[in-house]
N, C-alpha and C positions, 0 to 999 in steps of 0.2 A: 411465332409470328402473331401479331395482333390482327383481329378481324378486319379492321379498316384498311390494312395493307393489301388486302385482296380485292378491295373495291376498285372497279375501273375508274370511277369518278375521282377517287383519291389519287390514283396513279397519274391521271391527266392533270390534276391540280398540282401535284408534286412536280411533274415535268414542266408545267407552265411556270411555276415559281422558280425553277432552276434557270429558265430563260430570262425571266425578269431580273433575278439576282445578278446574272452575268451582265445584263445590260446596265444595271445600276452601278455595278462595280467598275465597269469599263468606260462609262460615259461621264466624263467630268463636267460636261456642259449642262447637264440636267441640274436645276437648282436643288439645293439640299432639302427644302421643304417637300418638293415633289418626290425626290428619292425616298424620303422617309415615309410619306403617305402611300406611295405605290408599293414599296417593300412590305409595309404592314398589311395593306389590303390584300396583296397577293398571298402572303403567308397565312392570313386569316382564313382564306378559302380552305386550304388543306387542314389547318388546325381545327376549324369548326366541323369539318367532315370527320376527322379523327375523334374529337371529343364527343360529338353527337352519336357516333357508332357505339360508344361505351355507355350510353344512357340506357336506363332500364325501360322506361315507358316510351311508347310511340310519340306521345305529346312532346316529351323532352327531345327525342331524336329529331322530330320534325322542326322544332324551334332552332336547333343548331344548323339544320340543312337550309332553313330560311335565311339564317345569318350568313351562311356560306354563299348562298345565291346573291344576297345583297352585296357582299364583298366582291363577287364576280362582276356585278354591274358597276361597282365603284372602279374596278380595274379598267373596265371598258372606257369609262368616262376619262380616266387619267391618260390612258394610252391614246385616245382620240385627241386630247389636248396636246400631248407630247408630239403627236404626228403633225398637228396644225402648226406647231412651233418648229418643225423640222428637226426635232430631237431624236426621232426614230425613223428608220427607213420605211418605205412603202411595204417592202417584203415583210419586215418584222411586224408592222401594223396589221397587215392582212392575216399573217400566220397566227399571231397571238389572239386576235379577235375571233378567228375561226375556232380556236381552242376554247376561248371563253364561251362562245355560243354553244359548243358541244357540252361543256361543263354545266352551263345553265340549264340546258334541256334535260340532262341527266338528273340534276338536282330537282328540277321541277317534277319529274316523274317520281322521284323518291318522296318528295313532299306529298304529292297526291296519294301515293301508296300508303303513307303513314297517317292519312286522315281517318 
């Protein structure tokens, strides 16, 4: 097992991406450009956590966690827009945003600890 697979923030990002992927595959009404951007941003959260955990220096690890947090914010903006366009349900919107808030807080703590 790789070290990042034990990180709670990685597990949450992975679960979040599974929900996003399921939404994007099943909803044909979401425009292709938004599907692409949301899918990439969601995947970027977990990939940056994984890649950052493999870096040797705290400075490098911190940089990847900052990127992961930025992708989290990007996902929030996209899901807010999709909700405003009635492309996602209120339940999905609230659940996924709650998860993003938790991920963001965890990443922020990691970033501060790596200073």
